[in-house]
C-alpha positions as CSV (number, residue, x, y, z in Angstrom):
1,M,-92.4,-67.3,22.7
2,A,-91.4,-70.9,23.3
3,T,-87.8,-71.9,22.4
4,R,-87.7,-74.5,19.6
5,D,-85.4,-77.5,19.8
6,L,-82.8,-77.1,17.1
7,Q,-80.4,-79.9,18.2
8,A,-81.2,-81.9,15.0
9,L,-80.4,-78.9,12.9
10,F,-76.9,-78.1,14.3
11,D,-75.8,-81.4,15.7
12,P,-77.8,-84.2,14.1
13,H,-77.2,-87.9,14.7
14,S,-77.4,-88.6,10.9
15,V,-77.7,-86.6,7.7
16,A,-79.2,-87.2,4.3
17,I,-78.5,-85.0,1.2
18,V,-81.3,-85.3,-1.3
19,G,-80.1,-84.2,-4.7
20,A,-76.5,-85.2,-4.1
21,S,-74.4,-85.1,-7.2
22,N,-71.0,-85.9,-8.8
23,D,-71.2,-82.7,-10.8
24,P,-69.0,-80.0,-9.2
25,V,-71.2,-77.1,-10.5
26,K,-74.3,-78.4,-8.8
27,W,-75.4,-77.7,-5.3
28,G,-75.7,-81.3,-4.6
29,Y,-71.9,-81.8,-5.0
30,G,-70.9,-79.2,-2.5
31,L,-73.5,-80.3,0.0
32,A,-72.4,-83.9,-0.3
33,R,-68.7,-83.1,0.0
34,G,-69.3,-80.9,3.1
35,A,-71.5,-83.5,4.8
36,L,-68.9,-86.2,4.2
37,R,-66.4,-84.1,6.2
38,G,-68.3,-85.1,9.3
39,A,-68.8,-88.8,8.3
40,S,-66.6,-89.9,11.2
41,R,-69.1,-88.4,13.6
42,R,-72.4,-89.4,12.0
43,P,-73.8,-91.5,9.1
44,V,-74.2,-89.5,5.9
45,Y,-76.6,-90.7,3.3
46,L,-76.5,-89.4,-0.3
47,V,-79.8,-89.6,-2.2
48,N,-80.1,-89.3,-6.0
49,R,-82.9,-90.7,-8.0
50,N,-80.4,-92.3,-10.4
51,G,-78.6,-94.2,-7.6
52,G,-75.1,-95.3,-8.3
53,E,-72.1,-93.9,-6.5
54,I,-71.4,-90.2,-5.5
55,L,-68.0,-89.1,-4.2
56,G,-67.0,-92.7,-3.7
57,Q,-70.1,-93.5,-1.6
58,Q,-73.3,-95.4,-2.4
59,A,-76.2,-93.2,-3.5
60,F,-79.8,-94.2,-2.6
61,R,-82.6,-93.6,-5.0
62,S,-85.0,-92.4,-2.3
63,L,-85.1,-91.4,1.3
64,E,-87.3,-94.4,1.9
65,D,-84.3,-96.6,0.8
66,V,-81.9,-95.1,3.4
67,P,-81.0,-97.8,6.0
68,K,-81.8,-95.7,9.1
69,P,-84.1,-92.6,9.5
70,P,-81.9,-89.5,8.9
71,E,-82.4,-86.9,11.6
72,L,-81.4,-84.0,9.3
73,V,-82.4,-83.9,5.6
74,V,-81.0,-81.4,3.2
75,V,-83.2,-80.8,0.2
76,A,-81.4,-79.6,-3.0
77,V,-84.0,-80.6,-5.7
78,P,-85.8,-78.7,-8.4
79,E,-88.7,-76.6,-7.2
80,P,-91.5,-78.9,-8.5
81,A,-90.1,-81.7,-6.3
82,F,-89.6,-79.7,-3.1
83,E,-93.0,-80.4,-1.4
84,E,-92.9,-84.1,-2.1
85,T,-89.4,-84.4,-0.9
86,V,-90.2,-82.6,2.4
87,D,-93.2,-84.9,2.9
88,T,-91.1,-88.0,2.4
89,A,-88.5,-86.6,4.8
90,L,-91.2,-86.2,7.5
91,A,-92.6,-89.6,6.7
92,V,-89.2,-91.3,7.4
93,G,-88.8,-89.4,10.7
94,A,-86.6,-86.3,9.9
95,R,-86.5,-83.8,12.8
96,A,-84.9,-81.0,10.8
97,I,-85.0,-80.1,7.1
98,V,-82.8,-77.6,5.3
99,G,-84.4,-76.3,2.1
100,I,-81.8,-75.3,-0.5
101,T,-84.4,-75.2,-3.2
102,A,-85.3,-71.8,-4.6
103,G,-88.3,-70.5,-6.6
104,L,-91.0,-70.6,-4.1
105,G,-92.2,-67.8,-1.8
106,E,-89.7,-65.3,-3.0
107,L,-91.1,-65.3,-6.5
108,S,-94.9,-65.5,-6.3
109,R,-98.1,-65.6,-4.2
110,D,-98.6,-69.2,-5.3
111,G,-95.1,-70.1,-4.2
112,L,-95.7,-68.4,-0.8
113,E,-98.9,-70.4,-0.3
114,R,-97.2,-73.6,-1.1
115,E,-94.4,-72.7,1.3
116,Q,-96.9,-72.0,4.1
117,A,-98.7,-75.3,3.5
118,V,-95.3,-77.2,3.8
119,V,-94.6,-75.3,7.0
120,Q,-97.9,-76.4,8.5
121,R,-97.0,-80.0,7.8
122,V,-93.5,-79.6,9.2
123,R,-94.7,-78.1,12.4
124,A,-97.5,-80.7,12.8
125,A,-94.8,-83.3,12.7
126,G,-92.8,-81.6,15.4
127,A,-89.9,-80.9,13.0
128,V,-88.2,-77.6,11.9
129,L,-87.5,-76.2,8.4
130,L,-84.6,-73.9,7.6
131,G,-85.2,-72.0,4.3
132,P,-86.1,-72.7,1.6
133,N,-84.0,-70.7,-0.8
134,C,-81.1,-70.8,1.7
135,L,-77.4,-71.7,1.7
136,G,-77.4,-74.3,4.4
137,V,-76.1,-74.8,7.9
138,F,-72.7,-75.1,9.6
139,D,-71.5,-76.0,13.1
140,A,-67.7,-76.1,13.6
141,G,-67.8,-78.1,16.9
142,A,-70.3,-80.6,15.6
143,E,-68.3,-81.1,12.3
144,L,-71.5,-80.2,10.4
145,D,-71.0,-78.5,7.1
146,V,-74.0,-78.6,4.7
147,G,-73.5,-75.4,2.9
148,W,-71.8,-74.2,-0.3
149,D,-68.3,-73.8,1.1
150,A,-66.3,-74.4,4.2
151,L,-66.3,-71.6,6.8
152,P,-63.3,-70.8,9.0
153,P,-63.9,-71.9,12.6
154,G,-64.1,-69.3,15.3
155,A,-66.3,-67.6,17.9
156,I,-69.0,-65.9,15.8
157,G,-72.5,-67.3,15.4
158,L,-73.8,-66.1,12.0
159,V,-77.4,-65.9,10.8
160,S,-78.0,-64.5,7.4
161,Q,-80.8,-64.3,4.9
162,S,-78.2,-63.9,2.1
163,G,-75.9,-66.8,1.2
164,N,-73.4,-64.7,-0.8
165,L,-73.3,-62.0,1.8
166,A,-72.4,-64.7,4.4
167,L,-69.6,-65.8,2.2
168,E,-68.3,-62.3,2.0
169,L,-68.4,-62.0,5.7
170,A,-66.4,-65.2,5.9
171,L,-63.7,-63.7,3.7
172,L,-63.6,-60.5,5.7
173,A,-63.5,-62.4,9.0
174,A,-60.6,-64.6,7.7
175,D,-58.6,-61.4,6.9
176,C,-58.5,-60.5,10.5
177,G,-58.3,-64.0,12.0
178,L,-61.9,-64.4,12.9
179,G,-64.2,-67.4,12.2
180,F,-67.5,-68.9,12.9
181,S,-68.9,-71.3,15.5
182,R,-72.2,-71.8,13.8
183,F,-73.9,-70.5,10.6
184,A,-77.5,-70.7,9.5
185,S,-78.8,-69.3,6.2
186,M,-82.4,-68.4,6.7
187,G,-83.4,-67.8,3.1
188,N,-87.2,-67.2,2.9
189,Q,-87.7,-67.9,6.7
190,A,-90.8,-69.9,5.9
191,D,-90.5,-71.6,9.3
192,L,-87.4,-70.7,11.3
193,D,-86.6,-67.0,11.5
194,A,-83.9,-65.1,13.3
195,A,-85.8,-64.9,16.6
196,D,-86.0,-68.8,16.6
197,L,-82.3,-69.1,16.0
198,L,-81.0,-66.6,18.5
199,P,-81.7,-68.5,21.7
200,T,-79.7,-71.6,20.6
201,L,-76.8,-69.3,19.6
202,A,-76.9,-67.5,22.9
203,D,-76.8,-70.8,24.8
204,H,-74.0,-72.2,22.6
205,E,-70.8,-72.0,24.6
206,P,-68.3,-71.6,21.7
207,T,-70.4,-68.7,20.3
208,R,-69.1,-65.5,21.9
209,L,-70.7,-63.1,19.5
210,I,-73.8,-63.2,17.2
211,A,-73.7,-61.6,13.8
212,L,-76.9,-61.1,11.8
213,Y,-77.9,-60.1,8.3
214,V,-81.7,-59.6,8.1
215,E,-83.9,-58.3,5.4
216,D,-87.3,-59.2,7.0
217,F,-87.7,-59.4,10.8
218,R,-91.1,-61.1,10.6
219,D,-92.2,-60.6,14.3
220,G,-90.0,-57.7,15.0
221,R,-90.9,-57.5,18.7
222,A,-90.1,-61.2,19.2
223,F,-86.8,-60.7,17.3
224,A,-85.8,-57.7,19.5
225,A,-86.8,-59.5,22.7
226,A,-84.7,-62.5,21.7
227,C,-81.7,-60.2,21.0
228,H,-82.1,-58.4,24.3
229,A,-82.2,-61.8,26.2
230,A,-79.0,-62.8,24.4
231,V,-77.2,-59.5,25.1
232,E,-78.3,-59.6,28.8
233,A,-76.9,-63.1,29.0
234,G,-73.5,-61.8,27.9
235,T,-73.5,-62.4,24.1
236,P,-73.1,-59.2,22.1
237,I,-75.0,-59.0,18.8
238,V,-74.1,-57.1,15.6
239,L,-76.9,-56.5,13.1
240,L,-76.6,-55.6,9.4
241,A,-80.1,-54.7,8.4
242,A,-81.1,-54.4,4.8
243,G,-84.0,-53.0,2.8
244,T,-84.4,-49.8,4.7
245,S,-84.2,-47.6,1.5
246,E,-86.8,-47.6,-1.3
247,A,-84.4,-49.4,-3.6
248,G,-83.4,-51.8,-0.9
249,V,-87.1,-52.6,-0.3
250,R,-87.5,-53.5,-3.9
251,A,-84.4,-55.7,-3.9
252,A,-85.3,-57.4,-0.7
253,R,-88.8,-58.3,-1.9
254,S,-87.4,-59.8,-5.0
255,H,-84.6,-61.6,-3.1
256,T,-86.5,-63.4,-0.3
257,G,-90.0,-62.2,-0.5
258,A,-89.3,-59.9,2.5
259,L,-91.5,-57.3,4.0
260,T,-88.9,-54.8,5.3
261,S,-88.8,-52.2,8.0
262,G,-87.9,-48.6,8.1
263,L,-84.4,-47.6,9.4
264,S,-85.8,-45.6,12.3
265,A,-87.8,-48.6,13.6
266,V,-84.8,-50.9,13.3
267,E,-82.6,-48.3,15.1
268,A,-85.2,-48.1,17.9
269,A,-85.3,-51.9,18.3
270,C,-81.5,-52.1,18.4
271,R,-81.3,-49.4,21.1
272,A,-84.0,-51.2,23.2
273,A,-82.3,-54.5,22.8
274,G,-78.6,-53.4,23.1
275,V,-77.7,-54.5,19.6
276,E,-75.0,-52.9,17.5
277,L,-76.4,-51.8,14.2
278,V,-74.0,-51.5,11.2
279,R,-74.4,-50.5,7.5
280,T,-71.9,-52.7,5.6
281,P,-70.3,-56.2,5.8
282,K,-66.9,-54.7,6.6
283,E,-68.3,-52.6,9.4
284,L,-69.9,-55.8,10.8
285,I,-66.6,-57.6,10.9
286,D,-64.8,-54.5,12.2
287,T,-67.3,-54.2,15.0
288,A,-67.2,-58.0,15.8
289,Q,-63.4,-57.8,16.1
290,A,-63.7,-55.0,18.6
291,L,-66.5,-56.6,20.7
292,L,-64.6,-59.9,20.8
293,A,-61.7,-58.1,22.4
294,P,-61.7,-58.5,26.2
295,R,-61.9,-54.9,27.2
296,L,-64.2,-51.9,26.9
297,P,-63.2,-48.3,27.5
298,R,-64.5,-46.6,30.6
299,G,-64.9,-43.3,28.9
300,R,-64.1,-41.3,25.8
301,R,-60.6,-40.1,26.5
302,L,-58.2,-41.4,23.9
303,A,-54.4,-41.4,23.7
304,V,-53.0,-41.6,20.1
305,F,-49.6,-43.2,19.9
306,G,-47.4,-44.0,16.9
307,D,-44.2,-43.5,14.9
308,G,-45.1,-40.8,12.4
309,G,-46.8,-37.5,12.9
310,G,-49.2,-37.6,10.0
311,H,-51.1,-40.7,11.1
312,G,-51.4,-39.3,14.6
313,I,-52.8,-36.0,13.5
314,V,-55.4,-37.6,11.2
315,A,-56.4,-40.0,13.9
316,A,-56.7,-37.1,16.5
317,D,-58.9,-35.1,14.1
318,L,-61.2,-38.0,13.3
319,A,-61.5,-38.8,17.0
320,A,-62.4,-35.2,17.9
321,A,-64.9,-35.0,15.1
322,T,-66.7,-38.2,16.2
323,G,-67.2,-37.5,19.9
324,L,-64.0,-38.8,21.4
325,V,-61.7,-36.6,23.5
326,V,-57.9,-36.5,22.8
327,P,-56.8,-34.7,26.1
328,K,-53.6,-32.9,26.8
329,L,-51.6,-35.1,29.0
330,G,-50.5,-34.1,32.5
331,E,-47.0,-32.9,33.3
332,Q,-46.0,-36.0,35.2
333,L,-47.0,-38.3,32.4
334,V,-45.4,-36.1,29.8
335,A,-42.1,-36.2,31.9
336,E,-42.2,-40.0,32.1
337,L,-42.9,-40.3,28.4
338,R,-39.9,-38.1,27.6
339,V,-37.6,-40.3,29.6
340,A,-39.1,-43.5,28.1
341,L,-39.2,-42.4,24.5
342,G,-36.1,-40.3,24.0
343,P,-35.5,-36.6,23.3
344,M,-36.9,-36.6,19.7
345,A,-40.4,-37.9,20.7
346,V,-43.4,-35.6,20.8
347,T,-45.0,-36.3,24.2
348,G,-48.2,-34.4,24.0
349,N,-51.3,-36.2,22.7
350,P,-50.9,-37.5,20.0
351,V,-47.6,-39.1,21.2
352,D,-45.2,-39.5,18.3
353,L,-41.9,-41.4,18.3
354,A,-40.8,-39.2,15.4
355,G,-38.9,-42.0,13.7
356,G,-37.4,-43.4,16.9
357,G,-39.3,-46.6,16.7
358,E,-36.9,-48.4,14.4
359,Q,-33.9,-47.3,16.6
360,D,-35.4,-48.9,19.7
361,F,-38.5,-51.1,19.4
362,A,-38.8,-51.1,23.2
363,R,-40.0,-47.5,23.0
364,F,-43.3,-48.8,21.6
365,E,-43.6,-51.1,24.6
366,R,-42.6,-48.4,27.1
367,G,-44.9,-45.8,25.6
368,A,-47.9,-48.2,25.5
369,E,-47.3,-49.3,29.1
370,L,-47.2,-45.7,30.4
371,L,-50.3,-44.6,28.5
372,L,-52.4,-47.7,29.3
373,A,-51.5,-47.4,33.0
374,S,-52.5,-43.8,33.2
375,E,-55.7,-42.7,34.8
376,E,-55.8,-39.8,32.3
377,I,-57.0,-41.9,29.4
378,D,-59.6,-44.6,28.7
379,A,-58.2,-46.2,25.6
380,V,-55.0,-46.2,23.4
381,L,-54.9,-46.1,19.7
382,L,-51.6,-47.4,18.2
383,T,-51.5,-45.9,14.7
384,G,-49.2,-45.7,11.7
385,Y,-46.2,-47.7,10.6
386,F,-45.9,-50.3,13.3
387,G,-46.1,-53.7,11.6
388,G,-44.0,-52.5,8.7
389,Y,-40.6,-52.8,10.3
390,A,-40.5,-56.6,9.5
391,E,-39.9,-55.5,5.9
392,Y,-36.3,-54.6,7.0
393,G,-35.3,-58.2,7.7
394,P,-35.9,-61.2,10.0
395,D,-34.2,-59.6,13.0
396,Y,-36.6,-56.6,12.8
397,E,-39.5,-59.0,12.4
398,D,-38.7,-60.9,15.5
399,R,-38.2,-57.8,17.6
400,E,-41.3,-56.1,16.3
401,T,-43.4,-59.2,16.9
402,G,-42.1,-59.6,20.5
403,V,-43.0,-55.9,21.2
404,A,-46.5,-56.4,19.8
405,R,-47.1,-59.3,22.2
406,S,-45.7,-57.2,25.1
407,M,-48.1,-54.3,24.2
408,G,-51.0,-56.7,24.1
409,R,-50.0,-58.1,27.6
410,A,-49.7,-54.5,28.9
411,A,-53.3,-53.8,27.7
412,A,-54.5,-56.9,29.5
413,A,-52.7,-55.9,32.7
414,S,-54.1,-52.4,32.6
415,G,-57.7,-53.4,31.9
416,R,-57.9,-50.7,29.2
417,P,-58.4,-51.4,25.5
418,L,-55.6,-51.1,23.0
419,V,-56.7,-50.7,19.4
420,A,-54.2,-50.8,16.5
421,Q,-54.3,-49.3,13.0
422,T,-51.4,-50.2,10.8
423,M,-50.4,-49.8,7.2
424,Y,-49.5,-53.5,7.4
425,P,-52.6,-55.3,8.8
426,R,-51.4,-58.7,7.6
427,S,-47.9,-58.4,9.0
428,P,-46.5,-60.8,11.7
429,A,-46.7,-58.0,14.3
430,A,-50.4,-57.4,13.4
431,W,-51.1,-61.1,13.9
432,A,-49.2,-61.1,17.2
433,L,-51.4,-58.2,18.4
434,R,-54.5,-60.0,17.5
435,S,-53.3,-63.1,19.3
436,E,-53.2,-61.0,22.5
437,G,-56.7,-59.7,22.0
438,V,-55.9,-56.4,20.3
439,P,-58.2,-55.5,17.4
440,V,-56.1,-54.5,14.3
441,Y,-57.4,-52.4,11.4
442,G,-55.9,-51.3,8.1
443,E,-57.7,-48.0,8.0
444,V,-57.6,-45.3,10.7
445,D,-61.3,-44.3,10.2
446,A,-62.3,-47.9,10.9
447,A,-60.3,-47.9,14.1
448,I,-61.8,-44.6,15.2
449,R,-65.4,-45.9,14.4
450,V,-65.0,-48.9,16.6
451,L,-63.5,-46.8,19.4
452,V,-66.5,-44.5,19.3
453,R,-68.8,-47.5,19.2
454,L,-67.1,-49.1,22.2
455,A,-67.2,-45.9,24.2
456,A,-70.9,-45.5,23.4
457,R,-71.6,-49.1,24.3
458,A,-69.9,-48.7,27.7
459,E,-72.1,-45.6,28.4
460,R,-75.4,-47.1,27.1
461,H,-77.9,-49.1,29.1
462,S,-80.5,-50.8,27.0
463,T,-84.1,-50.1,28.2
464,G,-85.4,-53.5,27.1
465,V,-88.1,-54.2,24.6
466,P,-91.5,-52.9,25.7
467,V,-94.4,-55.3,25.8
468,L,-97.3,-54.4,23.6
469,P,-100.6,-53.9,25.6
470,E,-103.7,-55.7,24.6
471,P,-105.7,-53.9,21.9
472,A,-108.3,-51.5,23.1
473,R,-111.8,-53.0,23.2
474,S,-113.2,-50.3,21.0
475,P,-111.3,-49.8,17.8
476,I,-111.2,-46.4,16.2
477,E,-113.6,-46.1,13.3
478,S,-113.3,-42.5,12.4
479,A,-110.1,-40.4,12.3
480,G,-111.3,-36.9,12.0
481,Y,-109.7,-33.9,13.7
482,F,-112.0,-33.7,16.7
483,E,-112.0,-37.5,17.1
484,A,-108.2,-37.4,17.3
485,R,-108.4,-34.6,19.9
486,D,-111.0,-36.5,22.0
487,L,-108.9,-39.7,21.8
488,L,-105.8,-38.0,23.1
489,A,-107.5,-35.8,25.6
490,A,-109.0,-38.9,27.1
491,A,-105.4,-40.2,27.5
492,G,-104.6,-37.2,29.6
493,I,-103.1,-34.8,27.1
494,P,-104.3,-31.2,27.5
495,F,-105.5,-29.4,24.3
496,V,-106.1,-25.8,23.5
497,E,-109.8,-25.0,23.7
498,A,-111.6,-25.3,20.4
499,R,-115.1,-25.4,18.8
500,R,-116.3,-27.3,15.8
501,V,-118.2,-25.0,13.3
502,A,-119.7,-25.2,9.8
503,S,-121.0,-21.7,9.0
504,L,-119.9,-18.2,9.3
505,D,-122.4,-17.4,12.0
506,E,-121.2,-20.4,14.1
507,T,-117.6,-19.3,13.5
508,L,-118.3,-15.8,14.8
509,S,-120.2,-17.0,17.8
510,A,-117.5,-19.5,18.8
511,A,-114.8,-16.8,18.5
512,T,-116.8,-14.5,20.7
513,E,-117.2,-17.3,23.3
514,L,-113.5,-18.1,23.2
515,G,-112.2,-14.6,23.0
516,Y,-110.0,-13.0,20.4
517,P,-107.4,-13.4,19.0
518,V,-108.4,-16.9,17.6
519,V,-107.2,-19.5,15.2
520,L,-109.3,-20.8,12.3
521,K,-108.6,-24.2,10.8
522,A,-110.2,-25.9,7.8
523,L,-110.8,-29.5,8.6
524,G,-110.5,-32.6,6.4
525,L,-107.1,-31.6,5.0
526,L,-104.1,-33.9,5.6
527,H,-101.6,-31.0,5.8
528,K,-103.8,-28.0,6.7
529,S,-100.9,-25.5,7.0
530,D,-99.4,-26.4,3.6
531,A,-102.8,-26.0,2.0
532,G,-103.5,-22.6,3.5
533,G,-106.1,-24.1,5.9
534,V,-104.8,-22.5,9.1
535,A,-105.0,-18.8,10.0
536,L,-103.4,-17.6,13.2
537,G,-103.9,-14.5,15.4
538,I,-107.2,-13.4,13.9
539,S,-107.9,-10.2,15.9
540,G,-111.6,-9.5,15.4
541,P,-114.9,-10.4,13.8
542,E,-114.3,-8.5,10.5
543,E,-110.9,-10.2,9.9
544,L,-112.4,-13.6,10.9
545,A,-115.2,-13.1,8.4
546,Q,-112.7,-12.3,5.6
547,V,-110.5,-15.3,6.4
548,F,-113.5,-17.7,6.6
549,S,-114.8,-16.5,3.2
550,K,-111.5,-17.1,1.5
551,M,-111.1,-20.5,3.0
552,A,-114.6,-21.5,2.1
553,T,-114.1,-20.4,-1.5
554,R,-110.7,-22.0,-2.0
555,L,-110.8,-25.2,0.1
556,S,-114.5,-26.1,0.3
557,A,-114.0,-27.7,3.7
558,A,-117.0,-29.5,5.3
559,A,-116.2,-28.1,8.8
560,Y,-113.8,-25.8,10.6
561,S,-112.3,-25.4,14.0
562,V,-112.1,-22.1,15.9
563,E,-109.5,-22.2,18.7
564,R,-108.2,-20.0,21.4
565,T,-104.7,-18.6,20.5
566,A,-101.9,-20.2,22.5
567,P,-98.9,-18.2,23.8
568,L,-96.5,-19.5,21.1
569,E,-93.8,-16.9,22.1
570,A,-93.7,-18.4,25.6
571,G,-92.5,-21.8,24.6
572,V,-91.0,-24.3,22.1
573,E,-93.1,-26.3,19.6
574,L,-92.5,-30.0,19.4
575,I,-93.9,-32.9,17.4
576,V,-94.8,-36.0,19.3
577,G,-96.4,-39.1,17.9
578,A,-96.2,-42.6,16.7
579,R,-96.0,-44.6,13.5
580,R,-96.6,-48.2,12.8
581,D,-93.9,-50.3,11.3
582,P,-94.9,-53.5,9.4
583,R,-92.8,-55.7,11.6
584,F,-92.0,-53.8,14.8
585,G,-95.4,-52.2,15.4
586,S,-95.8,-48.8,16.8
587,T,-92.7,-46.6,17.2
588,A,-92.9,-43.4,19.3
589,L,-91.2,-40.2,17.9
590,A,-90.4,-36.7,19.0
591,G,-88.7,-33.7,17.5
592,L,-89.0,-30.0,16.9
593,G,-92.5,-29.2,15.7
594,G,-93.8,-27.6,12.6
595,L,-91.5,-27.2,9.6
596,Y,-88.4,-28.0,11.6
597,A,-89.2,-31.7,12.2
598,E,-88.6,-32.6,8.5
599,V,-86.1,-29.9,7.6
600,L,-83.6,-30.5,10.4
601,E,-84.3,-34.3,10.7
602,D,-83.8,-34.0,14.5
603,I,-86.0,-36.9,15.5
604,A,-85.8,-39.4,18.4
605,V,-87.5,-42.7,17.9
606,A,-88.3,-45.6,20.3
607,L,-90.4,-48.7,20.3
608,A,-93.9,-47.9,21.8
609,P,-95.2,-47.7,24.4
610,V,-92.6,-45.6,26.3
611,E,-92.8,-44.7,29.9
612,P,-92.5,-41.0,30.9
613,Y,-88.8,-41.4,32.0
614,E,-88.0,-43.0,28.7
615,A,-89.8,-40.2,26.8
616,E,-87.8,-37.7,28.8
617,Q,-84.6,-39.4,27.6
618,M,-85.8,-39.2,24.0
619,L,-86.3,-35.5,24.4
620,R,-82.9,-35.0,26.0
621,A,-81.3,-36.8,23.1
622,L,-82.6,-34.2,20.6
623,R,-80.1,-31.7,19.2
624,A,-82.7,-29.1,20.1
625,A,-82.8,-30.2,23.7
626,P,-81.0,-27.1,25.0
627,L,-84.1,-25.1,23.9
628,L,-86.1,-27.1,26.4
629,L,-83.5,-27.2,29.1
630,G,-82.9,-23.4,29.3
631,A,-80.3,-22.3,26.8
632,R,-78.5,-19.0,27.1
633,G,-80.1,-18.0,30.3
634,R,-83.7,-18.7,29.3
635,P,-85.9,-20.5,31.9
636,A,-86.1,-24.3,31.6
637,L,-89.4,-25.5,30.1
638,D,-91.6,-28.3,31.5
639,L,-89.7,-31.2,30.1
640,L,-91.7,-33.7,32.2
641,G,-95.0,-32.4,30.9
642,A,-93.8,-32.9,27.3
643,A,-92.5,-36.4,28.2
644,R,-95.9,-37.3,29.7
645,A,-97.6,-36.2,26.5
646,L,-95.2,-38.3,24.4
647,A,-95.7,-41.3,26.7
648,A,-99.5,-41.0,26.5
649,I,-99.6,-40.8,22.7
650,S,-97.3,-43.7,22.4
651,R,-99.6,-45.8,24.6
652,V,-102.6,-44.8,22.6
653,A,-100.9,-46.0,19.4
654,A,-99.8,-49.2,21.0
655,E,-103.3,-50.0,22.2
656,H,-104.8,-49.3,18.8
657,P,-103.3,-51.5,16.0
658,E,-105.6,-49.9,13.5
659,I,-103.6,-46.6,13.8
660,A,-101.0,-46.2,11.1
661,E,-99.9,-42.7,12.2
662,I,-100.8,-40.4,15.1
663,E,-99.3,-37.1,16.0
664,I,-99.6,-33.9,17.9
665,N,-97.9,-31.1,15.9
666,P,-97.3,-28.8,17.5
667,L,-97.1,-29.6,21.2
668,L,-96.4,-26.3,22.8
669,V,-94.0,-26.7,25.8
670,T,-93.8,-23.8,28.2
671,V,-92.6,-23.3,31.8
672,D,-96.1,-24.2,33.0
673,G,-96.8,-27.3,31.0
674,A,-97.4,-28.9,27.6
675,L,-100.4,-28.0,25.5
676,A,-101.5,-29.8,22.3
677,L,-102.4,-27.4,19.5
678,D,-103.2,-29.9,16.7
679,A,-103.8,-33.6,16.3
680,R,-103.9,-36.1,13.4
681,V,-104.7,-39.8,13.1
682,V,-104.3,-41.9,10.0
683,L,-105.8,-45.4,10.1
684,E,-104.4,-48.5,8.6
685,T,-105.7,-49.3,5.1
686,E,-106.7,-52.8,4.0
687,G,-103.6,-55.0,3.4
688,G,-101.5,-52.8,5.7
689,S,-99.3,-53.7,8.6
690,D,-99.5,-57.1,10.3
691,A,-97.9,-55.9,13.5
692,R,-99.3,-54.1,16.4
């Protein structure tokens, strides 16, 4: 996808505010005030149909009256006037338009059609449109602030569909000394979406991290590819995705007219692109603070250090429960800590000054230096009371702040991360730590979460976003059981031998040909097992006739399948398949088969298609992986055979955009291979997904 030129959006030569106002409660007032902050850098034209004077500056009645063509036009007019205003902006030569106006595509089909018609005219003119229904745009370095309120400057490039959520992020960021290099409120994404905005943020030197709040990903693959390119270029991305629950979907659609994606698809895209996915605004800022710090841990070994046993114990318990390791320290390091910290200190791990910190602040410095320099650990968590000693008086504040800076410098010298949790996150010592690149948190669980995330990030290597193949020349028109088998068998997946039958005589004949015991399935049922449409281990003709008669009476199936019995006791049953997400397209999935897939929720998901080596990693990531790898002395099963089947079904799904769901459940994995025992295909219905 070609990168769009957004220079006029973030650093225009001139700006016009249409709908500027003297009324402080109106959008036009805040936009005009913000734009005038950059008046020393560029001409700012205020437009109001009544003319007069606004904020001490002449107001023009129309864009056509402005002395020189404005490069950026901000539209804050009532909804009925939006289209005419955009057309006038294009006519006078605007290269970028910000649509503050609401009440269009987020509310009705008619509004959406009007939006789309406007976008066609904008693109035909070679311009760009941000919004409508958005909060505005901000660039700290370019002194551009055409939004509702001023944002603190900093290193984060923020893109958000929600204006109010962006303001909350600004408040949370300011609490820990962070700010924003650029901000774009996408609103309805009628023209520009997140994928369009990401390249310019990744290339923007002051932007060291990109934060995203997205409800609708539009072209999910393009979004993920843009994220991956930014991450590979060295700019970390943190994503807060919304609308992944049923209630969230309803809210998102009413908010920005969004068509949202399921959580599993978003998670798969983030793994492929190397994006950090978070659940709350606070978690986004917590994560941003950690990723903006200069160091990542090299492993999961954590030293917990503080002046108070309770905080250390809680931190150690949380660390152990979330996958970090709090190792017992070696004898030499323990001996060195005893000398440095005094006889009352606890020098295991956690390391506790036991009230000795206030007697000698240098103990914090000496302890941190020893732990950070040790090859026995990968990161240090400073936890507890540090930061509170300033309450004792100015002398304590000075000494504590000095020690904080020294600990930060020790972390820099060691190359290992130091993360702090303190009861006093706004204390002078806390700010001193932050100034040295040390993330500081007020809650121990937040500190542990970011340490886990940093360790996982250091271990993880993103696979990249798979390119969707061209659609198959022959779309699937029928999705019956045997059609599904034939489709997947042609892709190289072996199936248990089966015969299609309709009558009892055909059933008995097929069973004799295959050899008893056999399996009988009633076809045409979405969940055959749940409906009693599957009978296993039928041992002879008489039993088969009885089973057939019962199924025929109860289910009235049009056809049946007689199948050879597979050696279930010799292997493990998996489910492998793919589902189509409305924005990200086909996603491959794998888990334990049969009932366990839904009950245990042990599912691995990735963007389709996946290669066999990626499919193998998905299977190894399952909690049930030891069953495949040979747990408790059992022989290892054919993991590669299962991975090949998963890769094959994922490619079939990616090549057929008409497939909504496709699965093999179960796929029997034995020491000798992987054998498909059932198959199902669900085709897209009219008005379904618009992604492949």
